[in-house]
C-alpha positions in Angstrom: 150.1 99.8 114.1 149.0 96.7 112.2 145.9 94.8 113.4 146.5 91.0 113.4 143.7 88.4 113.9 144.4 85.6 116.3 142.7 82.4 115.1 142.2 79.0 116.5 143.4 76.0 114.6 141.0 73.6 116.3 137.3 73.4 117.0 136.1 73.0 120.5 135.0 74.9 123.7 136.9 77.8 125.2 137.9 76.6 128.6 140.2 79.4 129.8 141.2 82.9 128.7 144.8 83.7 129.5 145.0 87.3 128.2 142.9 90.4 128.6 142.0 93.3 126.3 144.4 96.1 126.6 147.2 93.9 127.9 150.6 93.4 126.4 151.5 90.0 125.0 154.6 88.4 123.6 155.1 86.4 120.5 154.0 82.8 121.3 152.3 83.7 124.5 149.0 81.8 125.2 145.8 83.8 124.6 143.1 81.2 125.2 142.8 77.5 125.7 140.4 75.4 123.6 139.1 72.1 125.0 139.0 69.5 122.2 138.9 65.7 122.6 139.5 66.0 126.4 142.7 68.0 125.9 143.3 71.7 126.5 145.0 73.2 123.4 146.6 76.6 123.7 146.0 79.3 121.1 149.2 81.4 120.9 149.8 84.9 119.8 151.5 85.1 116.4 153.3 88.3 117.3 154.2 90.6 120.2 151.9 93.6 120.8 148.8 94.7 122.7 145.5 92.7 122.8 142.9 94.9 121.2 139.8 92.7 121.6 139.0 89.3 123.0 136.0 88.0 120.9 135.1 84.9 122.9 134.1 84.0 126.4 134.6 80.9 128.5 132.3 78.0 127.4 131.9 79.5 123.9 132.1 76.9 121.1 134.5 77.8 118.4 135.3 76.4 114.9 138.6 75.8 113.2 139.9 79.1 111.7 137.6 81.3 113.8 139.1 84.7 115.0 139.2 84.7 118.8 141.0 88.0 119.4 142.7 90.9 117.6 146.2 92.2 118.3 147.9 95.6 117.6 151.5 94.9 116.7 
């Protein structure tokens, strides 16, 4: 199984986590939501598979390009 990094394309604050480690996820499903400029922006899975790790918590500040989770595809 290949390990894929899920990265955020925007900087901001993690306001919600929609997936959990060990759970299955589909291509394009939301993993977390980042609050930036008073908007909630979803970070979607780039492939179907199983979430290996979630590397952030609610209220964490993230930067553009930061890995927020890993996926086994």
